[in-house]
C-alpha positions in Angstrom: 49.0 -49.1 80.7 51.3 -50.1 77.9 51.1 -47.9 74.8 51.2 -51.1 72.7 49.3 -53.8 74.6 48.7 -55.8 71.3 52.4 -56.1 70.9 52.5 -58.0 74.2 49.4 -60.1 73.8 49.4 -61.1 70.1 52.7 -63.1 70.4 51.1 -65.0 73.2 48.2 -65.9 70.9 50.7 -67.0 68.2 52.5 -69.2 70.7 49.2 -70.8 71.7 48.4 -71.5 68.0 51.8 -73.0 67.4 51.4 -75.2 70.5 48.0 -76.4 69.3 49.4 -77.4 65.9 52.2 -79.3 67.6 50.3 -80.9 70.5 46.8 -82.6 70.3 46.2 -82.0 74.0 46.6 -78.2 73.5 44.5 -78.3 70.3 41.7 -80.0 72.3 41.5 -76.9 74.5 40.3 -74.9 71.6 37.3 -77.2 71.2 37.4 -77.4 67.4 35.0 -79.7 65.6 36.3 -82.7 63.7 36.1 -81.0 60.3 37.9 -77.9 61.6 40.7 -80.1 62.9 40.9 -81.6 59.4 41.3 -78.2 57.8 43.5 -76.1 60.1 46.8 -78.0 59.4 46.7 -76.7 55.8 49.5 -74.2 55.5 48.3 -71.1 53.6 51.7 -69.6 53.1 50.9 -66.4 55.0 49.7 -65.5 58.6 46.7 -67.3 60.0 44.8 -64.1 60.8 46.1 -61.3 58.6 43.1 -59.2 59.5 41.6 -59.4 62.9 39.9 -57.3 65.6 40.3 -57.3 69.4 37.1 -56.5 71.2 38.1 -54.3 74.1 36.8 -52.2 77.0 38.9 -49.2 78.0 38.0 -47.7 81.4 40.0 -44.5 81.7 40.8 -42.9 85.1 42.1 -39.8 83.3 43.6 -39.0 79.9 46.7 -41.1 80.5 45.7 -44.0 82.9 43.1 -46.6 83.0 42.4 -50.3 82.6 42.0 -52.3 79.4 40.1 -55.6 79.1 40.4 -57.7 75.9 37.3 -59.9 75.9 37.2 -61.5 72.5 39.6 -61.9 69.5 37.7 -61.9 66.2 40.4 -63.7 64.1 38.1 -64.9 61.3 36.0 -62.2 59.6 36.0 -58.8 61.4 33.4 -56.6 59.8 32.8 -52.8 59.6 36.1 -51.5 58.2 34.4 -50.1 55.1 31.4 -48.9 57.2 33.8 -47.0 59.4 35.4 -45.2 56.5 32.0 -44.2 55.1 30.8 -43.0 58.5 34.0 -40.9 58.8 33.2 -39.2 55.4 29.6 -38.6 56.5 30.7 -37.0 59.8 33.3 -34.8 58.0 30.5 -33.3 56.0 28.3 -32.4 59.0 28.1 -28.7 59.8 28.5 -29.4 63.5 31.8 -31.2 62.9 33.1 -28.4 60.7 32.4 -26.0 63.5 34.1 -28.4 66.0 37.2 -28.6 63.8 37.7 -24.9 64.2 38.9 -25.7 67.7 40.0 -29.3 67.5 41.8 -31.4 64.9 39.9 -34.6 64.1 42.1 -37.3 62.6 40.3 -40.3 61.2 41.6 -43.9 61.3 40.9 -45.2 57.8 41.1 -49.0 57.2 39.7 -49.8 53.7 43.2 -49.4 52.1 44.7 -51.7 54.8 42.3 -54.4 53.8 43.4 -54.1 50.1 47.1 -54.1 51.2 46.5 -57.2 53.2 44.8 -59.0 50.3 47.8 -58.1 48.1 50.4 -59.1 50.6 48.7 -62.5 51.2 48.3 -63.1 47.5 52.0 -62.5 46.8 53.0 -64.9 49.6 50.4 -67.5 48.4 51.6 -67.2 44.8 54.9 -68.6 45.9 53.2 -71.8 47.0 50.9 -72.2 43.9 51.7 -73.5 40.4 48.4 -72.2 39.0 49.0 -69.9 36.0 46.7 -67.3 37.5 48.9 -66.9 40.5 51.3 -64.9 38.4 48.6 -62.5 37.4 46.9 -59.6 39.2 44.5 -60.9 41.7 40.8 -61.1 40.8 38.7 -60.6 44.0 35.6 -62.5 45.0 33.8 -61.1 48.1 32.1 -64.2 49.3 29.1 -64.4 51.6 25.4 -65.3 51.5 23.4 -62.6 49.6 20.9 -62.3 52.4 23.3 -61.3 55.2 22.7 -57.9 56.8 26.2 -56.8 56.1 25.8 -57.1 52.3 25.8 -53.3 51.9 29.4 -53.3 53.2 30.4 -55.7 50.4 29.0 -53.2 47.9 31.3 -50.5 49.5 34.3 -52.8 49.1 33.4 -53.8 45.6 33.3 -50.2 44.6 36.6 -49.4 46.3 38.5 -52.4 44.9 37.3 -51.5 41.4 38.3 -47.9 41.9 41.8 -49.1 42.7 41.9 -51.1 39.4 41.0 -54.6 40.6 38.4 -56.9 39.0 35.9 -57.8 41.7 32.6 -59.6 42.2 30.3 -60.2 45.2 29.6 -63.9 45.2 27.2 -66.2 47.0 28.8 -69.6 47.9 25.7 -71.3 46.4 26.5 -69.9 43.0 30.1 -70.9 42.7 31.7 -73.7 40.7 35.1 -75.3 40.5 35.9 -76.4 37.0 39.0 -77.0 35.0 41.1 -75.9 38.0 39.4 -72.5 38.3 37.0 -71.2 40.9 34.2 -69.6 39.0 31.2 -67.4 39.8 29.4 -67.4 36.5 32.0 -66.3 34.0 34.2 -64.6 36.6 37.4 -66.4 37.5 38.3 -65.8 41.2 41.9 -66.0 42.3 41.5 -64.1 45.7 38.6 -64.8 48.1 37.9 -62.0 50.5 36.1 -64.3 52.8 33.2 -62.8 54.7 31.2 -66.0 55.0 31.9 -67.8 58.3 33.7 -71.1 57.6 31.4 -72.9 59.9 28.4 -71.8 57.9 30.1 -72.5 54.6 30.7 -76.1 55.6 27.6 -76.9 57.6 25.0 -75.0 55.5 26.3 -76.2 52.1 25.2 -79.6 50.9 28.7 -80.2 49.6 30.3 -79.7 53.1 34.0 -80.2 52.8 33.6 -80.9 49.1 32.4 -77.3 48.4 34.0 -75.8 45.3 35.8 -73.2 47.5 37.4 -75.9 49.7 38.5 -77.9 46.7 40.0 -74.9 45.0 41.9 -73.9 48.1 43.2 -77.4 48.7 44.5 -77.5 45.1 46.2 -74.1 45.7 44.2 -72.6 42.8 42.7 -69.8 44.9 43.9 -67.8 47.8 41.5 -67.1 50.7 41.8 -64.4 53.4 41.4 -65.2 56.3 42.5 -68.8 55.8 41.3 -72.0 57.5 43.9 -71.7 60.2 42.2 -68.6 61.6 39.6 -70.9 63.2 42.1 -71.8 66.0 42.5 -68.4 67.5 39.0 -67.3 66.5 37.5 -69.7 69.0 36.5 -67.8 72.2 38.4 -70.6 74.0 41.6 -69.0 72.8 41.3 -66.5 75.7 40.8 -69.5 78.0 44.0 -71.1 76.7 45.9 -67.9 77.5 44.3 -67.3 80.9 44.4 -70.9 82.2 47.2 -71.5 84.8 47.9 -74.9 83.3 49.3 -73.2 80.1 51.5 -70.7 81.8 54.6 -72.6 80.7 53.8 -71.7 77.0 54.4 -68.0 77.6 57.3 -65.8 78.6 57.2 -63.9 82.0 56.5 -60.7 80.1 53.6 -62.4 78.2 52.2 -63.8 81.4 52.1 -60.3 82.9 50.4 -59.0 79.8 47.8 -61.8 79.9 47.1 -61.1 83.6 46.8 -57.4 82.9 44.6 -57.4 79.7 42.8 -60.8 79.5 39.9 -61.2 81.9 39.9 -64.5 83.9 38.5 -67.0 81.3 38.1 -70.8 81.5 36.5 -73.6 79.4 33.3 -74.6 81.2 33.8 -78.1 82.6 33.8 -80.1 85.8 37.2 -79.3 87.1 39.3 -77.5 89.7 41.1 -74.3 88.8 42.7 -71.2 90.3 40.7 -68.0 90.9 42.5 -65.0 92.5 45.1 -67.3 94.0 42.6 -69.9 95.5 41.8 -73.3 94.2 38.1 -73.6 93.4 35.7 -76.3 92.2 34.7 -74.5 89.0 31.0 -75.4 88.5 29.9 -75.0 92.2 31.9 -71.8 92.4 30.2 -70.4 89.3 26.8 -71.4 90.6 27.4 -69.3 93.7 28.8 -66.3 92.0 26.6 -65.6 89.0 26.8 -61.8 89.3 30.4 -61.6 88.2 30.5 -64.1 85.3 29.5 -64.4 81.6 28.8 -67.6 79.7 29.8 -67.6 76.0 29.3 -70.3 73.3 32.7 -71.1 71.9 32.0 -70.4 68.2 29.0 -68.1 67.9 28.8 -64.5 66.7 26.5 -61.5 67.0 26.0 -62.0 70.7 24.1 -65.3 70.2 23.9 -67.5 73.3 25.8 -65.1 75.6 24.4 -65.1 79.2 25.3 -62.2 81.5 25.0 -63.7 85.0 23.9 -60.5 86.6 20.9 -60.1 84.3 19.3 -63.5 85.0 17.7 -65.2 88.0 19.5 -67.8 90.1 17.4 -70.6 88.7 17.9 -69.4 85.1 21.7 -69.2 85.8 21.8 -72.7 87.2 19.8 -74.1 84.2 22.2 -72.4 81.8 25.2 -73.8 83.6 23.7 -77.3 83.3 22.8 -76.9 79.7 26.1 -75.3 78.6 28.2 -78.0 80.3 27.0 -80.2 77.5 28.2 -77.7 74.9 31.5 -76.0 73.9 31.3 -73.0 76.2 33.6 -70.6 78.0 33.1 -68.6 81.2 34.6 -65.2 81.6 35.0 -62.8 84.5 32.8 -59.7 84.2 34.7 -56.6 83.2 34.1 -52.9 83.9 32.2 -51.4 81.0 32.9 -47.7 80.4 30.0 -45.3 80.1 30.1 -41.7 78.8 27.5 -39.0 77.9 26.6 -38.8 74.2 24.2 -36.5 72.4 21.2 -37.9 70.6 18.2 -36.5 68.7 15.0 -37.8 70.3 11.6 -36.6 69.0 13.3 -33.8 67.1 15.1 -32.5 70.2 18.7 -32.8 71.4 19.3 -34.9 74.5 22.3 -36.3 76.2 22.3 -39.8 77.5 24.9 -42.0 79.1 25.9 -44.8 76.8 28.2 -47.8 77.3 30.9 -48.2 74.7 33.5 -50.7 73.5 36.6 -49.7 71.5 37.9 -52.4 69.2 41.2 -52.0 67.3 41.7 -53.7 64.0 44.8 -55.9 63.8 46.9 -56.6 60.7 49.2 -59.6 60.5 48.2 -59.9 64.1 49.0 -63.5 64.8 52.7 -63.2 64.1 55.3 -63.6 66.9 56.3 -60.0 66.1 52.8 -58.8 67.1 51.7 -57.3 63.8 50.2 -53.8 64.1 47.0 -52.1 65.1 45.3 -49.5 62.9 41.7 -48.4 62.7 39.0 -49.0 65.3 35.4 -50.1 65.6 33.5 -48.2 68.3 30.0 -49.2 69.4 27.6 -47.4 71.7 24.7 -49.0 73.5 22.3 -48.5 76.3 22.3 -52.3 76.8 25.0 -54.3 78.5 25.6 -56.5 75.5 27.3 -54.2 73.0 26.7 -56.0 69.7 25.1 -54.4 66.6 24.0 -57.7 65.1 22.2 -58.6 68.4 20.4 -55.3 68.3 22.3 -54.0 71.3 24.3 -51.2 69.9 25.1 -48.8 67.0 28.4 -48.2 65.2 30.0 -44.7 65.2 33.1 -43.4 63.6 36.3 -43.1 65.6 38.5 -40.0 65.5 41.7 -39.0 67.4 41.0 -35.5 68.8 43.6 -32.9 69.6 43.1 -29.3 70.6 44.4 -26.9 68.0 
């Protein structure tokens, strides 16, 4: 296994994005909506996904060898960076970890500072494209999402951190924002940097203003910077893995990138009536899927929190066939089942310590990750679950801090 798989994979994602922007036929493979296709050509002045997360499963044979499967690329609004840092602080204060550290060094992987660096880097690049007087000033951060979302507590953590670092900051609900006199305002607070946590799809489809929302107007006039920008929607689609995996797109990638795609990206296709190649053989896709439900997963193209995902091996044959029929009418991908690692973890149940096997995913955070140079990975979201669908929002898992452990 490569020590830097993201360095091989992320340039392939960047090439796919560039091809989509240059070729309508490639863009169609990402299954964007009409309004998304209207927004993504906007050039933000900085990388399309300066902050991302690759959802991965690592199955280790031993301490040095194993297999890695990258199942989703969260290129729009990866959450939990501040939660991770807080969990690390909590664990460092536990008596049991202090005892453990007498024998092992526990190195954390902090990320909150990287988010601030990313906002600053993007702001400086954006300022070169803006004539707004505020672009020459220190950024004023608006953390933007609906006030009722379950991740609101993380916004509070970021708000506190940004202010500790000397930045003006406000948590803002999109419904309470205005664009007046060339300024994006939340009450009397002038926002010049949007740390976007609201999903762009929800911002446009839930807001009565749609594409005339104050945020959209301010961005288009280059009077506010937003991270991640519109263009992140291309690679954020789950179809991005299908674009990389599909044999019809092999010409877009170098031989080295093709080998990395084959090694790390599970076989993924857009769900449609077509023929394709599976393990070297030409197959009629839908009948093939109908007959092999136990090794495939159906995923809506642009959902989150595990919504709409169908694990073929957990449903009956009739349920699977009905889902195939229904999802053929929607924007959906199908992905080959991957091995999910499982390890014993201690828990407290009814006041007693117990050890249970739990499945886990290990998801590195990526910074400037869509560049042809591959960006860099730092920090990691780790989730544990007794359910096959490892997703905290879906109720199928819990987040734990990640440490690099070395014997003293």
